[in-house]
VOBA-867815 format. One record per residue (C-alpha): chain; y, x, z; residue number from 1. Coordinates in nm, 4 decimals, m for minus. Each point is the difference from the previous one (the first is absolute). Layout:
<drenros>
[A [Y X Z] NUM]
...
</drenros>
This chain:
<drenros>
[A [m0.0005 0.0011 m0.0022] 1]
[A [0.2355 0.2861 0.0819] 2]
[A [m0.0555 0.1495 m0.3410] 3]
[A [0.0918 m0.3266 m0.1661] 4]
[A [0.3109 m0.0403 0.2186] 5]
[A [0.1144 0.3432 m0.0994] 6]
[A [m0.0765 m0.0757 m0.3660] 7]
[A [0.2162 m0.3115 0.0127] 8]
[A [0.2813 0.1795 0.1880] 9]
[A [0.0086 0.2820 m0.2568] 10]
[A [0.0020 m0.2349 m0.2995] 11]
[A [0.2658 m0.2499 0.1125] 12]
[A [0.2155 0.0959 m0.2945] 13]
[A [m0.2859 m0.0522 m0.2462] 14]
[A [m0.0737 m0.3403 0.1542] 15]
[A [0.3664 m0.1001 m0.0382] 16]
[A [m0.0013 0.1070 m0.3666] 17]
[A [m0.3169 m0.1902 m0.0773] 18]
[A [0.1303 m0.3126 0.1749] 19]
[A [0.3364 0.0248 m0.1728] 20]
[A [m0.1622 0.0011 m0.3428] 21]
[A [m0.2118 m0.3033 0.0695] 22]
[A [m0.3089 0.0932 0.2083] 23]
[A [m0.1153 m0.2842 0.2236] 24]
[A [m0.0898 0.0396 0.3647] 25]
[A [m0.3724 m0.0416 m0.0913] 26]
[A [0.0303 0.2933 m0.2410] 27]
[A [0.1373 0.2333 0.2671] 28]
[A [m0.2497 m0.1238 0.2502] 29]
[A [m0.2890 0.0449 m0.2459] 30]
[A [0.1128 0.3524 m0.0829] 31]
[A [m0.0114 0.1159 0.3605] 32]
[A [m0.3228 m0.1872 0.0801] 33]
[A [m0.1725 0.1619 m0.2951] 34]
[A [0.1263 0.3388 0.1115] 35]
[A [m0.1224 m0.0600 0.3580] 36]
[A [m0.3453 m0.1033 m0.1214] 37]
[A [m0.0338 0.2969 m0.2315] 38]
[A [0.0987 0.2370 0.2791] 39]
[A [m0.2549 m0.1493 0.2278] 40]
[A [m0.2729 m0.0126 m0.2629] 41]
[A [0.0539 0.3626 m0.0952] 42]
[A [m0.0287 0.0870 0.3727] 43]
[A [m0.3196 m0.2028 0.0292] 44]
[A [m0.1498 0.1692 m0.3040] 45]
[A [0.0883 0.3397 0.1261] 46]
[A [m0.1533 m0.0879 0.3346] 47]
[A [m0.3205 m0.1059 m0.1767] 48]
[A [m0.0151 0.3192 m0.2022] 49]
[A [0.0686 0.2034 0.3140] 50]
[A [m0.2977 m0.1733 0.1745] 51]
[A [m0.2186 0.1065 m0.2964] 52]
[A [0.1133 0.3601 0.0410] 53]
[A [m0.0548 m0.0094 0.3753] 54]
[A [m0.3457 m0.1578 m0.0597] 55]
[A [m0.0917 0.2847 m0.2340] 56]
[A [0.1100 0.2654 0.2465] 57]
[A [m0.1912 m0.1860 0.2690] 58]
[A [m0.3190 m0.0096 m0.2053] 59]
[A [0.0174 0.3765 m0.0687] 60]
[A [0.0186 0.0930 0.3655] 61]
[A [m0.2218 m0.2747 0.1517] 62]
[A [m0.3098 m0.0553 m0.2177] 63]
[A [m0.1716 m0.2385 0.2482] 64]
[A [0.2329 m0.2889 m0.0713] 65]
[A [0.0883 m0.1627 m0.3319] 66]
[A [0.3390 m0.1493 m0.0684] 67]
[A [m0.0282 m0.3558 m0.1387] 68]
[A [0.2890 m0.1567 m0.1871] 69]
[A [0.0161 m0.3718 m0.0446] 70]
[A [0.1738 m0.1578 m0.2956] 71]
[A [0.1026 m0.2989 0.2151] 72]
[A [0.1714 0.2344 0.2497] 73]
[A [0.1913 0.1687 m0.2780] 74]
[A [0.1149 m0.3374 m0.1417] 75]
[A [0.0990 m0.1177 0.3509] 76]
[A [0.2045 0.3216 0.0478] 77]
[A [0.1855 m0.0534 m0.3278] 78]
[A [0.0641 m0.3693 0.0724] 79]
[A [0.1159 0.0846 0.3480] 80]
[A [0.2470 0.2624 m0.1254] 81]
[A [0.1350 m0.2447 m0.2534] 82]
[A [0.0484 m0.2721 0.2632] 83]
[A [0.1745 0.2574 0.2187] 84]
[A [0.2325 0.0778 m0.2899] 85]
[A [0.0889 m0.3749 m0.0360] 86]
[A [0.0410 m0.0546 0.3714] 87]
[A [0.2097 0.3029 0.0780] 88]
[A [0.1902 m0.0080 m0.3276] 89]
[A [0.1086 m0.3630 0.0292] 90]
[A [0.2913 0.0386 0.2474] 91]
[A [0.1621 0.2947 m0.1906] 92]
[A [m0.0447 m0.1734 m0.3349] 93]
[A [0.1369 m0.3230 0.1382] 94]
[A [0.3022 0.1803 0.1362] 95]
[A [0.0535 0.1699 m0.3294] 96]
[A [m0.0137 m0.3263 m0.1908] 97]
[A [0.2579 m0.1614 0.2362] 98]
[A [0.2671 0.2710 m0.0747] 99]
[A [0.3251 m0.1133 m0.1568] 100]
[A [0.0795 0.1905 m0.3187] 101]
[A [0.3617 0.0679 0.0856] 102]
[A [m0.0853 0.1443 0.3420] 103]
[A [m0.2822 0.2050 m0.1513] 104]
[A [0.2201 0.1458 m0.2720] 105]
[A [0.2730 0.0982 0.2560] 106]
[A [m0.2549 0.1711 0.2256] 107]
[A [0.0262 0.3740 0.0088] 108]
</drenros>
């Protein structure tokens, strides 16, 4: 959520320009929600890849145990990270969509 708040804060001028040329509130909100979901999904995919790497290192050093990866668990992890992106990206995207173009353009 903090990353998205910083992203909105840094791009206030861009939001003002987009709204001044005709972007609707839903367009601005959709832009930031998609960004939040992509950030969270990329983090989830990196976490899954990291678990595969850790599992390989684990299997090299400990041969008595086998690492078992479940497709359902991987899907749940991806869905969970996408849901987190929507949940924690909603408030910053809502705030971005509620900005007034004149105030956004005059922001330093």
